[in-house]
N, C-alpha and C positions, 0 to 999 in steps of 0.2 A: 257203801252208803246206807245209812239207816233210814227207815221210813219216817217221814216228817208229817204224817197225817194228823197226829194229835196236835202238834205245834201249829199247823196250818189252820186248824179249826180254832185254836186259841187266839191266833192273830185276827181271824175274822171277828171273833167275839170282842177282842180288845178294840178293834177299829170301830165296831158298831157301838160299843160303850162310849168311846171318845166322841163319836158323832152325836149320840143321844145327849151326852153331857153338854156339848156345844150348843145344840138346839135348845136345851132347857135353859142354859144361861142366857141365850139371846131372847127367849120369850119372857124370862123373868125380869129382864132389864138389869141383870146383875153386872153386866159389862165384862171387861177383861179381868181375869183373876189377878191378884197381886203377884209380884215376882216370886214371893216365897212359895207359891203353889206351882212348882215346876212339875212337868210331866215326869213319869218314871224313867223315860228315855233320857231326858235332859239331866236328871239326877245321876244316872249311870254314867253319862258322858263326862259330867263334872268330876266324878270320882276317878274315872279313867285318866283324865288330864292331871288330876292331883297325883295319881300313882306314878306317872312318868316324870313328875317334877320333883327333883331333889336339889337342895342348895349345893352348889359347887360340883354337881355331877351332870353328866350327859347320859340320857337313855340311849342304849346301844343294842337294839334287838336285831336278830336275823330272822327273816320271814322266808319260808320255803313254800312255794305254791306248785303243785303238780296238777296239770290239767289233762283230762282224758277226753279225746274226741276221736272215736274209732275211725281209722286204725292208728291215730297218732297220740303220742304222749309228749307234753311240753313241760319242762321244769324251769321255774324262775326262782332265783335266789336273790333276795334283797337284803343288803346290809345297811342299816339306818343309824344315824346319829341325830338325836332330837334334843335341842336345847329349848325346853318349854318356856324358860324365863325370858328369852329374847324372841320367841316366835320363829326360830330358824331350824332348818334340818338339812341334812345331806344324805343322799341315797345312792349307793352303788349297786347297780342292778345288772344281772346276767341271765339271759334266757337261752336255754339249750333246746334246740328243735330236733332232738333225736339224731338221726344220721344226716340231717340237713344243716348242721352247723350251729352256731350260736351268735348272739347279739348282745352287746354290752352298752350301757350308757350310765351317766352320772347326773343326778339331779341336785339342785339346791332349792330349798323353799325359804323365802325371806318375806315374812308377812303374807300378803296375798299374791306375791310374785313367785313364779315357778321358772327356774332356769334349767336347761339341759345341755350337756355336751354330747354330741352325736359321735358316731364312730369315725366320721371323716374329720373330726377335730373342730368342727364349727359349733357354735353355741347359740341358743335361741332363748327367748323369753315369752311367756304368756301368763295368763291368770291361773293361779293355783286352784286345783279342784277341791270343792267341798261337796259332801253328799250325805244322804241318809239322815237329814235333819240336824247335822252338825255344822256349825259355822267355823270350825277350826280346821285349817288345812293340815295341821300337824296330826290331829286325831284322825282325820280322814285317811292318812297314810296307813292306819291300822285297821280301818273298817272294811277294806275290800272295795273301795271306790274304783270305778272304771274310768269314766271320763265325763265330759259335759253332756253326752247324749243319754246318760242313764236317768231314767225316771223310775222312782221306787217309793215304797212306804216301809217304814221300819217300826218295830215295837218289841219291847221285852216281853217274853211270854212265859216267864217262870224260871225256876231253877231245876237242874238235873245234873247227874254225875256225868262227867266226861273224862275218861281215862283215870278214874279215881278221884277227880277233883270236883268239888261242888261248884257248879258254874251257873251263871245267869245266861240264859239263851236269848239272843236277839235275832228275831226273824225279819228278813227283808225280802220282799217280793217286788219284782219290777221288770223293766225291759231296757236293753241297750240297743240303740239304733245305729247300725253301721251303714257304710256306703253300699255294701253289697249284701248285707244280711241284717236281720233283727234277731236278738236273742232274749227270750223270756227266761227268767231265772228265779230260783228260791235259794237264798243264802241263810245259813244259821251260824252266827258268830257266838262262840262260847267265851265268856269272860269269868275269870276266877273270882268267886264270890268273896274271897278273903283279901286278895291283893288288888283286884280290879285291873289286872293285866290280862290281855287276850290269851286264850289257851289254844284255840283252833277255830277254823271255819270250814264248813262244808257247803258245797254248791252243787245244785243240779239245775239243768236248764235244757232248753230246746232252741236250737239255731234254725232259723227259717231263712233260706236264701231267697233273694228277690228274683223275680222271674227271669230278667235278662241275664243275671249272673248264672243261673242254673242252665240256661240255654248255651251260654258261652263255655262254661266249664264242663258241662255234661254230668255234674255231680248230682246227688240226690237233693230234693227240695228241702228236706229237713234232716237234722241229725241231733242226737243227744250229746250233751256236754256235762262232764262232771269235774269237780275240782276239790282238792283237799289242801288246806293251808295250815301250816304249823308255825309256831312262834317260839323262839328262844330268847330269853331276856338277860341283859347285862346292863350295868351302869359303869361308866368310866369317869375318872376325874376330868373336869373341864380343862384343867391345866395341862393334861396330857396331850391335848390336840394342838397342832401347830397353828401359828398365827395365820389368820386369813382362811381357816378351814371352811367357814361358812360364807366366804366372800365369793360372789359370782365371778369375780375376776380370776379366781383360781381355776375356773372352767374355760378361761379364754374369752369370757363374755365382755364386750365393750359396748357401753351404752352409746347408741348413735345420736347424732345431733339432728333433730327434725328440721332444723332450718338450713342445714348444709347445702341442699340444692339451690336455695334462694340466694345464698351468699356468693355464689359464683357469678362473676360479671358476665352480662349478656351484651353482645355488640349492637343489638337492635331492639331491646325491650327493657322497660323498667317494671320490676315486680312491685306489687303492693301487698301489705299484710296488716295484721292487727297487733304485731309484736309477738313476743314469745308468750306473754301472759296478758289477759284481758280482764279488766274489772269495770263494772258499770252498775249504777244504782238499781237495786231491786232485781238484779239478774245474777245467775250463778257465774262464778269466775270461770274463765276458760284458759286452757293451755294449748299451745301448738302441739298437735298430735303427729302430723306428718306433712311433708311437702313434696310435690312431684313437679319436675320441670321437663318438658319435652325438648330434648336436644334437637338442634336445628337439622343435623344430618338425618335423624331418624323421624323427624316430625313431618307427617303428610301436610301438604298445602291446606290452608284454611282450617287448622285445628287449634284448639286452645293451647296456650303456652305453658300454663301452670295450674295446678290444683293444690289448694291448701286446706287442711282439715284441722278443726279445733275440737277438743274434748273438754269435759268438765275437769277443772283443776283437781277436784277432790276424788275423782274416779278414773284411775289410769286405764281401766279396761271397760269403761262404760259405753264406749262407742262415740261416733262423731255427732256433735251437736250443731256445728256450723261449718259450712263448706264455701270456699271461694274458688270460682273458676275464672281464670284470667285469659283474655284474648288480646291480640294486637288489634287496634281499632280499625286499621285499613282492611285486615282480613275479615273482621266481623262485618264491616260494611259491605264487603263483596258478597258474603253469604246472604245478607239481608236483601241485597239487590237482585239476587237470584230467586227470591221468593221463599227462602228457607230460614226465616228468622228463628234463631235458637231460643229466643226469649219470648216468642209469641204467646201471649196469655190465653188461657182457656176461657170459655164463655163464663160470664158472671163475675169476671175479675174487675176489681176497681183499681184505678191507677191514682197514686198519690205522689205528686211532685214534691221533691225535697230540694230546698235551696242550699247548695254547698258553697255559695260565694265563688271565689276565684279558684276553688279546688276542682270544680267540675259540675256535672249535672247528675241527677239521680231520680229514679222512679221506684216507689214501693208498690209491689203488686199484691193486692189484698183479695184473696179468693177463698175457695172452699176445698177442704180435703176431699169431700165427696162432691164432684162437679155437678152443679145444678142442672146443666144441660142434659144430664142423663135422666132427669125426671120425666115421667110419661108426658107431661104437658110442656116440657122444655122450660119451665119457669125457674127463675133463680130463687135460691133460698131467701126467706124473709129474715133469717137470723143474721147476726153480725159475722163478718168473715172470720175464718179460723185457720187460714193457711197463708203465710206471708213469705215473700221473697223480694229481692230487689235487683235492679240493674243500674250500674253507674258507669259513667265515662270520665276517666281521670287521665289527663295528659294524653298519651298515645295508647292507653289501655282501656278495654271494656271489661268490667268485672261483674259476674253473676254471683249473687249471694243467696244461699238457701240455708234453712235450719230444719232440724229433724222435727217431725210431727210430735206434738205434745210438749216440746221444749219451751221454756219461757222465752228463749230467743226467737221462737217462731211467733212473732207478734210485731205490731207496728213499732212499739218501743224498742224491741230487740233489733229490728232493721235500722232504726234511726241511730242506735248506739253503735252498730257496726259501721255505718256510713261515717259517723263522726270520728271513729277510731282509725279508719283506713289511712295508711301513710306509706310513702315509697320505702322500699328496702334500701338501707344505706350500706 
């Protein structure tokens, strides 16, 4: 490892200069600079993306990463196929743990979706990782991204020779937050100044084990980590790849039906839902994210029968916006009779009765995200409510409705729209 003192100082100066420029802009009222005034890092990333994009060809690099953590050495070899024109990639990855064996997996990136086939043959999906101020999951494959727990800052810090190649050095400093340890690191990525393809990356870091992990393992609380990453570049004709090469189905992935549990007939309960997709005026569209039905044999007495979750239609990985919790009415009434009302409103909650006609009865609970009863004098806030939920009784079901804080659905209008859309599952 070569000393990075000069580059570290340059990064500090670069960050300071960017901060000063931002302050100056804000004070002068100049506003956001026009798109043409990209940062040096954004310009470099654009050139790297252009470098891996060739009509009719697939970028096919091999990335070798050797990690040193005394007394262990771990080598990971990744073979990538990147189709920048369609936003898709395939990665075949093998990690060798010295005398402790090896592990292999295959990934597919499709837009912002990341699919993986595990060694046991199962496949899973999650959101693709982006990092280091890049919005491209494809480019992030080349930048040394770790996972969603990485927090870092990156900046180009000038040019220097690396193994005889004039290269742009991009310095990243940050932290990776693991379950049992945190790792602070400094990465230097070298990008060929002529081709704008990555040449190598050097990493140095310090792993700090969390106290409970140190006590259990008996290992040292801290250890140094080093890593050298090398890149070999090739392009192959797109026509040389077999059909479906970038299709998640080639990994054995099958998209599940989020409504499947609801569609199974129940002998003693009618489920309600908003449909697979929900639209309402002035509210973001929703899509069914998941449904869970508590099977009779496994369901404890007096427990909800089902939970349905809805997300934003336009954001597959954005999290739940609306949740429905469904109970059988007689079981709900038994709980309330015991003095344990699951929908008992907190102090300062206002109740709004909604007329559903022959469909049933409903109450919107309008309260406060910060409960007013916690104020020193116990007074309720003088402001309008900002936290809304609802409870409705339809047929033999009781349904609790909630929406995530800050969502447009967490409003009186949102609750009314949900109550209007509720319908039995057919």
